[in-house]
C-alpha positions in Angstrom: 46.9 -61.1 -53.9 47.5 -62.1 -49.5 47.0 -60.6 -46.7 49.0 -61.2 -43.5 48.1 -60.8 -40.3 50.1 -61.6 -37.0 49.7 -61.2 -33.1 52.0 -62.1 -30.0 51.0 -65.3 -27.9 51.7 -64.3 -23.8 52.9 -65.9 -20.9 51.4 -65.6 -17.7 54.8 -62.4 -17.1 53.2 -60.5 -20.6 56.2 -62.2 -22.2 55.6 -63.4 -26.1 56.7 -66.5 -26.0 55.3 -67.4 -29.5 53.3 -65.9 -32.8 50.4 -67.2 -34.1 49.4 -65.4 -38.4 47.1 -65.4 -41.0 47.3 -66.0 -44.1 44.2 -65.1 -46.2 43.7 -64.7 -49.7 42.3 -61.3 -50.8 42.9 -61.3 -54.5 38.9 -61.3 -55.5 38.6 -58.8 -52.6 40.6 -55.8 -54.4 39.5 -57.2 -58.0 35.8 -56.1 -56.5 37.7 -52.8 -54.7 38.9 -51.8 -58.3 36.5 -52.5 -60.1 34.0 -50.2 -58.0 36.5 -48.1 -58.3 37.4 -47.8 -62.2 33.5 -47.6 -62.3 32.8 -45.0 -60.3 35.7 -42.4 -61.8 33.3 -44.0 -64.9 30.7 -41.9 -63.0 31.7 -40.1 -62.6 34.2 -38.9 -65.4 30.4 -38.6 -67.2 28.6 -35.8 -64.9 32.2 -34.3 -65.2 31.4 -34.6 -69.1 28.1 -32.8 -69.6 26.9 -29.0 -69.1 24.8 -29.6 -66.7 25.2 -28.6 -63.5 24.4 -32.5 -61.0 23.4 -32.9 -57.4 23.2 -35.2 -54.6 20.9 -33.3 -52.1 20.6 -35.5 -48.3 17.1 -35.1 -46.6 18.5 -32.0 -44.8 18.9 -30.1 -48.1 22.6 -30.3 -47.9 24.7 -32.1 -51.0 27.1 -34.9 -50.6 28.2 -35.0 -54.4 28.3 -32.0 -57.2 29.9 -31.8 -60.9 32.4 -29.6 -62.4 29.1 -27.9 -64.2 27.0 -27.4 -61.0 30.3 -25.6 -59.5 30.7 -23.6 -62.7 27.6 -22.1 -62.4 28.1 -21.2 -58.6 31.5 -20.2 -59.2 32.1 -22.6 -55.9 35.1 -24.9 -55.5 33.3 -28.2 -55.0 35.5 -29.0 -51.7 33.6 -26.1 -50.6 30.5 -27.3 -51.9 30.2 -30.1 -50.4 28.5 -31.0 -47.0 26.2 -27.0 -47.9 22.6 -26.8 -47.6 21.4 -26.5 -51.7 19.1 -23.4 -50.6 23.0 -21.5 -49.8 24.2 -22.1 -52.5 21.6 -21.4 -54.5 19.5 -19.2 -53.7 22.6 -17.3 -51.1 20.6 -18.0 -48.4 20.3 -19.3 -44.9 16.7 -21.2 -45.1 14.7 -22.7 -48.3 13.7 -21.7 -50.8 9.8 -21.5 -50.4 9.3 -17.1 -49.7 11.5 -16.5 -52.6 9.3 -19.6 -55.2 5.8 -21.3 -55.0 7.2 -24.9 -56.0 11.1 -26.1 -55.2 12.0 -29.6 -57.6 13.4 -31.8 -54.2 11.2 -30.4 -51.8 8.4 -31.8 -53.9 10.1 -35.9 -55.0 10.8 -35.8 -51.2 7.3 -34.8 -50.2 5.5 -36.5 -53.5 8.0 -39.1 -54.2 8.1 -38.2 -57.9 9.7 -36.1 -60.1 9.9 -32.9 -60.2 10.3 -29.8 -62.5 10.6 -26.1 -62.1 12.1 -23.0 -62.7 14.5 -20.8 -60.4 15.8 -17.2 -60.5 19.4 -17.5 -58.4 22.0 -14.6 -58.8 25.5 -14.8 -59.9 28.3 -13.2 -58.4 26.8 -9.6 -60.1 23.7 -9.7 -59.3 23.1 -10.3 -62.2 19.1 -12.5 -62.8 19.6 -16.6 -63.7 16.4 -18.3 -64.8 17.7 -21.8 -63.8 15.1 -24.8 -64.3 16.1 -27.2 -61.9 14.9 -31.1 -62.5 14.9 -33.4 -59.3 14.5 -37.4 -59.2 14.3 -39.8 -56.7 17.1 -42.1 -54.9 15.7 -44.8 -53.0 17.6 -47.1 -51.1 17.0 -51.1 -50.7 13.2 -50.8 -48.5 11.9 -48.1 -51.7 12.3 -45.2 -48.7 13.8 -42.0 -50.7 16.9 -41.2 -49.0 18.4 -38.7 -51.4 17.5 -36.4 -54.3 19.3 -36.0 -58.1 18.7 -32.8 -58.9 20.0 -31.6 -62.2 20.1 -27.6 -62.9 20.2 -25.7 -66.5 20.2 -22.2 -67.0 17.9 -21.1 -69.9 18.5 -17.7 -69.2 19.0 -17.0 -73.2 15.3 -19.2 -73.9 14.3 -16.6 -71.0 15.2 -14.0 -71.9 14.3 -15.1 -76.0 10.7 -15.7 -74.8 9.8 -12.4 -73.6 11.3 -10.8 -76.3 9.1 -12.6 -78.1 6.0 -12.0 -76.2 6.7 -7.8 -76.1 6.7 -8.3 -79.5 3.4 -10.1 -79.7 2.2 -7.3 -76.9 3.1 -4.2 -79.6 1.6 -6.2 -82.4 -1.6 -6.9 -80.7 -1.1 -2.9 -79.7 -1.1 -1.8 -83.1 -4.3 -4.0 -84.7 -5.8 -2.1 -81.3 -4.8 1.3 -82.5 -5.5 0.1 -85.9 -9.0 -0.8 -85.2 -9.6 2.3 -83.0 -8.5 5.3 -85.0 -11.1 3.1 -87.5 -13.6 3.2 -85.0 -13.1 7.5 -84.4 -12.7 8.3 -87.6 -16.7 6.6 -88.6 -18.2 8.4 -85.8 -16.7 11.5 -86.1 -17.0 11.5 -90.0 -21.0 10.6 -88.8 -21.0 14.2 -86.7 -19.7 15.6 -89.4 -22.4 14.0 -91.4 -24.9 15.5 -89.5 -23.6 18.6 -88.4 -24.0 19.7 -92.1 -26.5 17.8 -93.2 -28.1 20.2 -89.9 -26.8 23.9 -91.6 -27.8 22.5 -94.8 -31.7 22.4 -92.7 -31.8 25.8 -90.8 -35.5 26.3 -92.4 -36.9 22.9 -91.3 -36.1 22.9 -87.4 -37.4 19.1 -87.2 -35.3 18.0 -90.0 -32.1 20.4 -88.5 -32.3 18.9 -84.9 -33.0 15.3 -86.0 -29.7 15.5 -87.4 -28.1 17.2 -84.6 -29.8 14.5 -82.2 -27.7 12.0 -84.8 -23.8 13.5 -84.0 -25.4 13.6 -80.9 -25.8 10.0 -80.6 -22.3 9.8 -83.0 -20.8 11.5 -80.1 -22.1 9.6 -77.2 -20.4 6.3 -79.3 -17.5 8.2 -78.6 -17.8 8.8 -75.5 -18.3 4.6 -74.9 -15.5 3.5 -77.2 -13.6 6.3 -74.3 -14.6 4.3 -72.1 -13.6 1.5 -73.0 -9.9 2.0 -74.3 -9.5 3.2 -70.3 -11.1 0.2 -68.9 -8.9 -2.2 -71.2 -5.6 0.0 -70.7 -6.4 -0.4 -66.7 -6.7 -4.0 -66.9 -10.2 -4.2 -65.9 -12.4 -6.6 -66.9 -15.0 -5.5 -70.0 -18.5 -5.6 -69.2 -21.0 -7.9 -70.9 -24.3 -7.8 -71.8 -27.1 -9.0 -74.5 -27.8 -6.6 -76.7 -29.9 -5.6 -79.4 -28.0 -5.1 -82.8 -30.9 -4.0 -85.0 -30.3 -0.4 -83.9 -26.2 -0.7 -83.7 -26.2 -2.1 -86.8 -29.4 1.1 -88.3 -26.5 3.1 -86.9 -23.3 2.0 -88.1 -25.1 1.8 -91.5 -26.5 6.0 -91.2 -23.1 6.8 -90.6 -21.3 4.8 -93.2 -24.1 6.3 -96.1 -24.0 10.2 -93.8 -23.3 13.0 -97.0 -23.8 10.5 -99.5 -27.7 10.7 -100.8 -28.3 6.9 -100.5 -30.7 6.0 -97.6 -30.1 2.9 -96.1 -32.4 -0.7 -96.1 -32.1 -3.4 -94.0 -33.4 -6.7 -93.4 -31.8 -9.7 -90.2 -30.7 -13.0 -91.5 -29.4 -15.3 -90.0 -25.5 -15.7 -90.4 -23.9 -18.7 -92.7 -20.9 -19.6 -93.2 -19.4 -20.0 -96.9 -16.4 -21.6 -98.3 -14.0 -18.5 -99.4 -16.4 -16.3 -97.5 -14.4 -13.2 -96.5 -16.0 -10.1 -95.5 -14.5 -6.6 -94.6 -12.6 -4.9 -91.7 -15.6 -3.8 -89.0 -17.5 -0.8 -89.5 -16.9 0.1 -93.2 -18.9 -0.4 -96.1 -16.3 0.2 -98.8 -18.6 1.4 -101.9 -21.6 0.7 -100.3 -23.2 4.2 -101.8 -21.2 4.5 -105.0 -22.5 0.1 -106.6 -25.5 0.7 -104.6 -28.9 0.2 -107.0 -29.9 3.5 -108.9 -32.7 4.5 -107.0 -30.1 5.2 -104.3 -31.3 1.4 -101.7 
């Protein structure tokens, strides 16, 4: 293929007297331009057929390229997106997303030069909240300076909602476990209260013994109040108070409450715990069959 350019040669009166023509062979240039055009079309075809949003953003946060998936996500034609700032399209805002979200993937790449990822909340035209996962990667010139950023945008709303539902399920399961434990603890305490009150009634002729039984019932009620206080602290999101505690009286009270109403007398000894394979402990506060299966001497 040949490119021809011509020009007139003028005399002193500016009248054309001859023509000069230059002919160039531009076959290689045309082939190179065609190859470049096909390569651009090929890349564009790839980007337009992926289901993830894809944009190129310059240092002014202006979108200089966008694929079809991003246009569908934004529900805006491509010609209306090119030249706009990314936060105008994504967040419908007039300023960068520094207040709405602490992390901006594009800004992070410009500041650090390394890829960044973040999750943003967008809104569609109906006002519905969409969770978008954005990943940004630097584009550099020949000198290594970052000139623009490639950003991929994926709609993860379905995954996010599923995670929230799973979190709710886990919370409900935890609440169920907590409620079961509280019911069990309150039942033990109330059994102790009723047991000591009943025993005190039988000891009305012995004031000292009756008073001792009532004191034990009062201790059980105090423990119930403490348990309720802990529950209220937990419900308000407060941190539990942690302190060192002598377990000997706690164990003694638990054993007395568990054996209240029976003829068995408690006997205890403190020893170091030993881990044994296959050893299973019963639920806290429960002594199933302790009074029934103990030695015949009641201990």
